[in-house]
DSSP file (Angstrom, degrees, kcal/mol; ACC not computed):
  #  RESIDUE AA STRUCTURE BP1 BP2  ACC     N-H-->O    O-->H-N    N-H-->O    O-->H-N    TCO  KAPPA ALPHA  PHI   PSI    X-CA   Y-CA   Z-CA
    1    1 A M     >        0   0    0      0, 0.0     4,-2.4     0, 0.0     5,-0.2   0.000 360.0 360.0 360.0 -47.0  -34.2  146.5 -139.9
    2    2 A N  H  >  +     0   0    0      1,-0.2     4,-2.6     2,-0.2     5,-0.2   0.867 360.0  53.5 -63.0 -35.8  -34.2  148.4 -136.6
    3    3 A R  H  > S+     0   0    0      2,-0.2     4,-2.4     1,-0.2    -1,-0.2   0.922 110.4  46.5 -65.8 -42.7  -30.6  147.4 -136.0
    4    4 A N  H  > S+     0   0    0      2,-0.2     4,-2.6     1,-0.2    -2,-0.2   0.901 113.1  49.5 -64.6 -41.0  -29.5  148.8 -139.4
    5    5 A L  H  X S+     0   0    0     -4,-2.4     4,-2.5     2,-0.2    -2,-0.2   0.919 111.9  48.1 -64.4 -43.9  -31.5  152.0 -138.9
    6    6 A T  H  X S+     0   0    0     -4,-2.6     4,-2.4     2,-0.2    -2,-0.2   0.922 113.2  47.8 -62.2 -45.4  -29.9  152.5 -135.4
    7    7 A L  H  X S+     0   0    0     -4,-2.4     4,-2.3     1,-0.2    -2,-0.2   0.907 112.3  49.3 -62.9 -42.9  -26.4  151.8 -136.8
    8    8 A C  H  X S+     0   0    0     -4,-2.6     4,-2.5     2,-0.2    -2,-0.2   0.910 112.0  47.8 -64.2 -43.2  -27.0  154.2 -139.7
    9    9 A C  H  X S+     0   0    0     -4,-2.5     4,-2.4     2,-0.2    -2,-0.2   0.900 112.0  50.1 -65.0 -40.8  -28.3  157.0 -137.4
   10   10 A A  H  X S+     0   0    0     -4,-2.4     4,-2.2    -5,-0.2    -2,-0.2   0.903 111.9  47.9 -64.6 -40.7  -25.4  156.5 -135.0
   11   11 A L  H  X S+     0   0    0     -4,-2.3     4,-2.4     2,-0.2    -2,-0.2   0.914 111.6  49.8 -65.9 -43.2  -22.9  156.7 -137.9
   12   12 A A  H  X S+     0   0    0     -4,-2.5     4,-2.2     1,-0.2    -2,-0.2   0.907 111.5  49.1 -62.4 -41.8  -24.5  159.8 -139.3
   13   13 A A  H  X S+     0   0    0     -4,-2.4     4,-2.4     2,-0.2    -1,-0.2   0.901 110.8  50.3 -65.2 -40.7  -24.4  161.5 -135.9
   14   14 A A  H  X S+     0   0    0     -4,-2.2     4,-2.0     1,-0.2    -2,-0.2   0.911 111.9  47.4 -64.8 -42.0  -20.8  160.6 -135.4
   15   15 A L  H  X S+     0   0    0     -4,-2.4     4,-1.1     2,-0.2    -1,-0.2   0.884 111.8  51.0 -66.2 -37.5  -19.8  162.0 -138.8
   16   16 A M  H  < S+     0   0    0     -4,-2.2     3,-0.5     1,-0.2    -2,-0.2   0.924 110.1  48.1 -66.5 -44.1  -21.8  165.1 -138.2
   17   17 A V  H >< S+     0   0    0     -4,-2.4     3,-1.2     1,-0.2    -1,-0.2   0.884 109.6  54.1 -64.9 -37.6  -20.2  165.8 -134.9
   18   18 A G  H 3< S+     0   0    0     -4,-2.0     3,-0.4     1,-0.2    -1,-0.2   0.759 107.1  51.2 -67.9 -24.5  -16.7  165.2 -136.3
   19   19 A G  T 3< S+     0   0    0     -4,-1.1     3,-0.4    -3,-0.5    -1,-0.2   0.171  82.0  94.6 -98.7  18.5  -17.3  167.8 -139.1
   20   20 A C    X   +     0   0    0     -3,-1.2     3,-1.4     1,-0.2    -1,-0.2   0.437  52.2  97.8 -89.4   0.0  -18.4  170.7 -136.9
   21   21 A A  T 3  S+     0   0    0     -3,-0.4    -1,-0.2     1,-0.3    -2,-0.1   0.878  90.8  35.0 -61.8 -40.8  -15.0  172.4 -136.4
   22   22 A G  T 3  S+     0   0    0     -3,-0.4    -1,-0.3     2,-0.0     2,-0.2   0.203  96.8 110.0 -99.7  17.7  -15.5  175.0 -139.1
   23   23 A M    <   -     0   0    0     -3,-1.4     2,-0.1     1,-0.1    -3,-0.0  -0.578  66.8-118.7 -94.2 154.4  -19.2  175.6 -138.6
   24   24 A T     >  -     0   0    0     -2,-0.2     4,-2.3     1,-0.1     5,-0.2  -0.341  35.3-103.0 -76.2 168.8  -21.0  178.6 -137.2
   25   25 A D  H  > S+     0   0    0      1,-0.2     4,-2.6     2,-0.2     5,-0.2   0.908 123.0  52.3 -60.5 -41.0  -23.1  178.3 -134.0
   26   26 A T  H  > S+     0   0    0      1,-0.2     4,-2.6     2,-0.2     5,-0.3   0.939 110.4  46.6 -61.3 -47.7  -26.3  178.3 -136.1
   27   27 A Q  H  > S+     0   0    0      1,-0.2     4,-2.5     2,-0.2    -1,-0.2   0.893 113.1  50.0 -61.7 -40.3  -25.1  175.6 -138.4
   28   28 A R  H  X S+     0   0    0     -4,-2.3     4,-2.4     2,-0.2    -1,-0.2   0.911 112.8  45.7 -66.1 -42.5  -24.0  173.5 -135.5
   29   29 A R  H  X S+     0   0    0     -4,-2.6     4,-2.3     2,-0.2    -2,-0.2   0.899 114.9  46.6 -69.8 -40.0  -27.3  173.9 -133.7
   30   30 A V  H  X S+     0   0    0     -4,-2.6     4,-2.4    32,-0.2    32,-0.2   0.928 114.6  47.7 -66.4 -44.2  -29.4  173.1 -136.7
   31   31 A G  H  X S+     0   0    0     -4,-2.5     4,-2.5    -5,-0.3    -2,-0.2   0.904 112.3  48.6 -63.2 -42.3  -27.3  170.1 -137.6
   32   32 A T  H  X S+     0   0    0     -4,-2.4     4,-2.7    -5,-0.2     5,-0.3   0.916 111.3  50.5 -64.4 -42.4  -27.4  168.8 -134.1
   33   33 A G  H  X S+     0   0    0     -4,-2.3     4,-2.8     1,-0.2    26,-0.4   0.914 111.6  48.1 -60.6 -43.0  -31.2  169.2 -134.0
   34   34 A A  H  X S+     0   0    0     -4,-2.4     4,-2.5    24,-0.4     5,-0.2   0.912 113.3  47.4 -64.5 -42.8  -31.6  167.4 -137.3
   35   35 A A  H  X S+     0   0    0     -4,-2.5     4,-2.4     2,-0.2     5,-0.2   0.932 116.2  42.9 -65.3 -45.7  -29.3  164.5 -136.2
   36   36 A V  H  X S+     0   0    0     -4,-2.7     4,-2.8     2,-0.2     5,-0.3   0.934 115.6  48.7 -67.7 -45.2  -31.0  164.1 -132.9
   37   37 A G  H  X S+     0   0    0     -4,-2.8     4,-2.2    -5,-0.3    18,-0.4   0.927 114.7  45.0 -60.5 -45.7  -34.5  164.4 -134.3
   38   38 A G  H  X S+     0   0    0     -4,-2.5     4,-2.4    16,-0.3    -1,-0.2   0.903 115.5  47.1 -64.7 -41.9  -33.9  162.0 -137.1
   39   39 A A  H  X S+     0   0    0     -4,-2.4     4,-2.7    -5,-0.2     5,-0.3   0.930 113.4  46.9 -67.2 -45.5  -32.2  159.5 -134.8
   40   40 A V  H  X S+     0   0    0     -4,-2.8     4,-2.4    -5,-0.2    -2,-0.2   0.949 118.8  39.5 -63.9 -49.0  -34.8  159.6 -132.1
   41   41 A V  H  X>S+     0   0    0     -4,-2.2     4,-2.7    -5,-0.3     5,-0.5   0.901 116.1  52.3 -69.1 -39.5  -37.8  159.3 -134.4
   42   42 A G  H  X5S+     0   0    0     -4,-2.4     4,-2.1    -5,-0.3    -2,-0.2   0.912 114.6  41.4 -61.8 -43.2  -36.0  156.7 -136.6
   43   43 A V  H  <5S+     0   0    0     -4,-2.7    -2,-0.2    -5,-0.2    -1,-0.2   0.900 116.8  48.8 -71.1 -40.5  -35.1  154.5 -133.7
   44   44 A A  H  <5S+     0   0    0     -4,-2.4    -2,-0.2    -5,-0.3    -3,-0.2   0.910 129.2  19.7 -67.1 -42.3  -38.5  154.9 -132.1
   45   45 A L  H  <5S-     0   0    0     -4,-2.7    -3,-0.2    -5,-0.2    -2,-0.2   0.696  87.9-140.2-104.5 -22.3  -40.6  154.2 -135.2
   46   46 A G     << +     0   0    0     -4,-2.1     2,-0.4    -5,-0.5    -4,-0.1   0.768  61.2 119.6  70.1  25.5  -38.2  152.4 -137.4
   47   47 A D     >  -     0   0    0     -6,-0.3     4,-2.0     1,-0.1    -1,-0.2  -0.988  58.6-147.2-128.8 129.8  -39.4  154.1 -140.6
   48   48 A W  H  > S+     0   0    0     -2,-0.4     4,-2.3     1,-0.2     5,-0.2   0.854  98.7  57.2 -63.6 -36.3  -37.2  156.3 -142.8
   49   49 A G  H  > S+     0   0    0      1,-0.2     4,-1.7     2,-0.2    -1,-0.2   0.926 111.0  42.1 -61.5 -44.5  -40.1  158.6 -143.8
   50   50 A W  H  > S+     0   0    0      2,-0.2     4,-2.5     1,-0.2    -1,-0.2   0.824 110.0  58.2 -72.2 -30.3  -40.7  159.4 -140.2
   51   51 A A  H  X S+     0   0    0     -4,-2.0     4,-2.2     2,-0.2    -2,-0.2   0.898 106.1  49.4 -64.6 -39.0  -37.0  159.7 -139.5
   52   52 A A  H  X S+     0   0    0     -4,-2.3     4,-2.2     2,-0.2    -2,-0.2   0.894 110.7  50.0 -65.6 -39.3  -36.8  162.4 -142.2
   53   53 A A  H  X S+     0   0    0     -4,-1.7     4,-2.4     2,-0.2    -2,-0.2   0.894 110.5  50.3 -65.1 -39.1  -39.8  164.2 -140.6
   54   54 A G  H  X S+     0   0    0     -4,-2.5     4,-2.5     2,-0.2   -16,-0.3   0.876 109.2  51.6 -64.9 -37.8  -38.0  164.0 -137.2
   55   55 A A  H  X S+     0   0    0     -4,-2.2     4,-2.5   -18,-0.4    -2,-0.2   0.903 110.1  49.0 -65.5 -40.9  -34.9  165.4 -138.7
   56   56 A A  H  X S+     0   0    0     -4,-2.2     4,-2.3     2,-0.2    -2,-0.2   0.922 113.0  47.0 -64.6 -43.6  -36.8  168.3 -140.2
   57   57 A A  H  X S+     0   0    0     -4,-2.4     4,-2.2     1,-0.2    -2,-0.2   0.898 112.9  49.8 -64.5 -39.9  -38.5  169.0 -136.9
   58   58 A G  H  X S+     0   0    0     -4,-2.5     4,-2.5     2,-0.2   -24,-0.4   0.888 109.7  50.7 -65.8 -39.1  -35.2  168.8 -135.1
   59   59 A A  H  X S+     0   0    0     -4,-2.5     4,-2.2   -26,-0.4    -2,-0.2   0.914 110.9  48.8 -64.2 -42.8  -33.5  171.2 -137.5
   60   60 A A  H  X S+     0   0    0     -4,-2.3     4,-2.4     2,-0.2    -2,-0.2   0.906 111.8  49.4 -63.2 -41.3  -36.4  173.7 -137.1
   61   61 A T  H  X S+     0   0    0     -4,-2.2     4,-2.4     1,-0.2    -2,-0.2   0.907 110.0  50.9 -65.0 -41.5  -36.0  173.4 -133.3
   62   62 A G  H  X S+     0   0    0     -4,-2.5     4,-2.1   -32,-0.2   -32,-0.2   0.888 110.6  49.6 -61.7 -39.5  -32.2  173.9 -133.5
   63   63 A Y  H  X S+     0   0    0     -4,-2.2     4,-2.3     2,-0.2    -2,-0.2   0.925 111.8  47.3 -65.7 -44.9  -32.8  177.0 -135.6
   64   64 A L  H  X S+     0   0    0     -4,-2.4     4,-2.1     1,-0.2    -2,-0.2   0.885 111.3  51.6 -65.1 -37.9  -35.3  178.4 -133.2
   65   65 A Y  H  X S+     0   0    0     -4,-2.4     4,-2.4     2,-0.2    -1,-0.2   0.905 108.8  51.6 -63.1 -41.5  -33.0  177.7 -130.2
   66   66 A D  H  X S+     0   0    0     -4,-2.1     4,-2.3     1,-0.2    -2,-0.2   0.920 109.3  49.2 -61.9 -44.6  -30.2  179.5 -132.0
   67   67 A K  H  X S+     0   0    0     -4,-2.3     4,-2.3     1,-0.2    -1,-0.2   0.893 110.6  51.4 -62.8 -39.2  -32.3  182.5 -132.6
   68   68 A S  H  X S+     0   0    0     -4,-2.1     4,-2.3     2,-0.2    -2,-0.2   0.919 109.9  48.8 -63.4 -44.1  -33.3  182.5 -128.9
   69   69 A K  H  X S+     0   0    0     -4,-2.4     4,-2.2     1,-0.2    -2,-0.2   0.888 111.5  49.9 -64.1 -38.8  -29.7  182.3 -127.7
   70   70 A K  H  X S+     0   0    0     -4,-2.3     4,-2.5     2,-0.2    -2,-0.2   0.905 110.8  49.0 -67.1 -40.8  -28.7  185.2 -130.1
   71   71 A N  H  X S+     0   0    0     -4,-2.3     4,-2.4     2,-0.2    -2,-0.2   0.896 110.8  51.3 -63.3 -39.7  -31.6  187.3 -128.7
   72   72 A E  H  X S+     0   0    0     -4,-2.3     4,-2.0     2,-0.2    -2,-0.2   0.915 111.1  47.4 -62.4 -43.9  -30.5  186.5 -125.2
   73   73 A Q  H  X S+     0   0    0     -4,-2.2     4,-2.5     2,-0.2    -2,-0.2   0.902 111.7  50.3 -65.5 -41.9  -26.9  187.6 -125.9
   74   74 A N  H  X S+     0   0    0     -4,-2.5     4,-2.3     1,-0.2    -2,-0.2   0.901 110.1  50.1 -64.0 -40.4  -28.1  190.8 -127.6
   75   75 A A  H  X S+     0   0    0     -4,-2.4     4,-2.2     2,-0.2    -1,-0.2   0.888 110.6  50.4 -64.4 -39.0  -30.3  191.7 -124.6
   76   76 A Y  H  X S+     0   0    0     -4,-2.0     4,-2.3     2,-0.2    -2,-0.2   0.939 110.6  48.4 -63.4 -47.0  -27.3  191.0 -122.3
   77   77 A Q  H  X S+     0   0    0     -4,-2.5     4,-2.2     1,-0.2    -2,-0.2   0.890 111.2  50.6 -61.7 -39.5  -25.0  193.2 -124.3
   78   78 A Q  H  X S+     0   0    0     -4,-2.3     4,-2.6     1,-0.2    -1,-0.2   0.890 109.3  51.5 -65.4 -39.1  -27.7  196.0 -124.4
   79   79 A G  H  X S+     0   0    0     -4,-2.2     4,-2.4     2,-0.2    -2,-0.2   0.893 108.7  50.8 -63.8 -40.2  -28.0  195.7 -120.6
   80   80 A V  H  X S+     0   0    0     -4,-2.3     4,-2.3     2,-0.2    -2,-0.2   0.930 111.9  47.5 -62.5 -45.5  -24.3  196.0 -120.2
   81   81 A K  H  X S+     0   0    0     -4,-2.2     4,-2.2     1,-0.2    -2,-0.2   0.913 112.4  48.9 -63.0 -43.2  -24.2  199.2 -122.4
   82   82 A D  H  X S+     0   0    0     -4,-2.6     4,-1.9     1,-0.2    -1,-0.2   0.904 111.4  50.1 -63.5 -41.0  -27.2  200.7 -120.5
   83   83 A G  H  X S+     0   0    0     -4,-2.4     4,-1.4     1,-0.2    -1,-0.2   0.886 111.1  48.5 -64.5 -39.8  -25.5  200.0 -117.1
   84   84 A Q  H  < S+     0   0    0     -4,-2.3     4,-0.5     1,-0.2    -1,-0.2   0.881 110.4  51.3 -67.1 -38.5  -22.3  201.6 -118.3
   85   85 A A  H >< S+     0   0    0     -4,-2.2     3,-0.6     1,-0.2    -2,-0.2   0.869 110.6  48.8 -67.6 -36.2  -24.1  204.6 -119.6
   86   86 A K  H 3< S+     0   0    0     -4,-1.9    -1,-0.2     1,-0.2    -2,-0.2   0.775 105.1  58.4 -74.7 -26.6  -26.0  205.1 -116.3
   87   87 A S  T 3<        0   0    0     -4,-1.4    -1,-0.2     1,-0.2    -2,-0.2   0.565 360.0 360.0 -81.7  -6.9  -22.8  204.8 -114.1
   88   88 A R    <         0   0    0     -3,-0.6    -1,-0.2    -4,-0.5    -2,-0.1   0.464 360.0 360.0 -87.9 360.0  -21.1  207.7 -115.9
């Protein structure tokens, strides 16, 4: 059972990574979080129910990480604008 679960998670992760070309950063981060969360919990516990819970937690973490990166980028851009305005 664990071998099948591991193989299935690895295949799902490979397919997900291969289909990321046309995705936004948010979609890519959420998808990666879901794949990693599901795979880690699925392999560790060997239960599909917990693997789904791990995927949900991973997706939420990927979404929060994406929001953090966007806030960081916006703060950087604002700092650049403020610096340019002060140097004039």
